[in-house]
C-alpha positions in Angstrom: 48.0 14.6 -20.4 44.7 15.5 -22.2 41.9 16.7 -19.9 38.9 14.4 -20.4 35.3 15.4 -20.0 33.8 13.6 -17.1 30.6 11.6 -16.4 29.5 11.4 -12.8 28.5 8.1 -11.2 27.1 8.1 -7.7 28.2 5.6 -5.1 24.7 4.0 -5.3 25.0 3.7 -9.1 28.4 2.1 -8.8 27.1 -0.3 -6.2 24.1 -1.2 -8.4 26.5 -2.0 -11.3 28.6 -4.1 -9.0 25.6 -6.1 -7.7 23.8 -6.6 -11.0 26.5 -6.7 -13.6 29.6 -7.9 -11.7 28.1 -10.1 -9.0 25.1 -11.2 -11.1 22.3 -10.6 -8.6 18.7 -10.1 -9.8 17.2 -6.7 -9.5 15.1 -7.9 -6.7 18.0 -9.4 -4.7 20.3 -6.4 -5.5 17.6 -4.0 -4.4 17.2 -5.8 -1.1 20.9 -5.7 -0.5 20.9 -1.9 -1.1 17.8 -1.4 1.0 15.6 -0.2 -1.9 12.7 -1.6 -3.9 13.1 -3.6 -7.1 11.7 -0.6 -9.0 14.0 1.9 -7.4 17.0 -0.4 -8.1 15.8 -0.6 -11.7 15.9 3.1 -12.0 19.4 3.3 -10.4 20.9 0.7 -12.6 19.4 2.1 -15.7 20.9 5.5 -15.0 24.3 3.9 -14.1 24.4 1.9 -17.3 23.6 5.0 -19.4 26.4 7.0 -17.7 28.9 4.2 -18.3 27.8 3.8 -21.9 28.2 7.6 -22.4 31.8 7.4 -21.0 32.8 4.5 -23.1 31.2 5.7 -26.4 32.4 9.3 -26.0 35.8 8.7 -24.3 34.9 10.4 -21.0 36.4 9.8 -17.6 34.1 8.4 -14.9 34.1 10.2 -11.5 32.5 8.3 -8.7 31.3 10.5 -5.9 28.6 11.2 -3.3 26.5 9.1 -1.1 27.0 7.2 2.2 29.2 4.2 2.1 31.4 2.0 4.2 34.6 0.2 3.0 35.1 -3.5 3.9 37.7 -4.0 6.6 40.3 -6.4 5.3 38.0 -9.3 4.4 35.2 -10.3 2.1 32.5 -13.0 2.7 31.2 -15.3 0.0 28.4 -17.7 -0.2 28.0 -20.6 -2.7 24.6 -20.7 -4.5 24.8 -24.5 -4.8 25.7 -25.8 -1.4 25.1 -22.6 0.6 28.7 -22.8 2.1 29.9 -19.5 3.6 33.6 -18.5 3.7 35.8 -15.5 4.1 38.6 -14.3 1.8 41.1 -11.5 2.6 40.8 -8.3 0.6 43.5 -8.0 -2.1 43.1 -11.5 -3.5 41.4 -12.2 -6.7 37.7 -13.1 -6.5 37.3 -16.8 -6.0 36.2 -18.7 -9.0 34.8 -21.8 -7.3 33.4 -22.8 -3.9 36.1 -24.4 -1.7 33.5 -26.9 -0.4 31.8 -28.2 -3.6 33.6 -26.6 -6.5 30.5 -25.0 -7.9 31.0 -21.6 -9.7 27.7 -20.0 -8.5 29.2 -17.6 -5.9 27.9 -14.4 -4.4 29.3 -11.8 -2.1 27.8 -11.4 1.3 27.6 -7.9 2.6 28.1 -6.9 6.3 24.9 -7.7 8.1 23.8 -10.5 5.8 22.8 -13.6 7.6 25.8 -15.9 7.6 
C-alpha cells in the first residue's frame, strides 16, 4: 500500500462540516450547537473546507484528531423542521429521509441536551 501524505482535521472541524454541509444547519444555528459564535463557527468551517479540499485535490488522507468529544450511545434524535415532531432512531440505521409524522424531508439531528 502506498503511504499517503496526510491532512489533519480537528474534531471541531469535522463537527462543523457535519452540521453545515451534511445536516444543512446555518452558521448561526451550527455555532449555537457547538457552543461558539457564528463568526467563530465561520472560521472553523472555512479551515475545515480548505483542509478537505486539499485532501481531495492532492490525493491526501484525512486524519481526524484532537479535541473533546462524546459519542452518541446507541441512538440518534431527530426533529422535523415542518411539524416539529421529535423521534429517536437507533444508531447503525441509515439517516431517515422523511418525518414519520408528516412525511416532510426537512429533518435535523438533535444533539444531547437539546430541548426535546
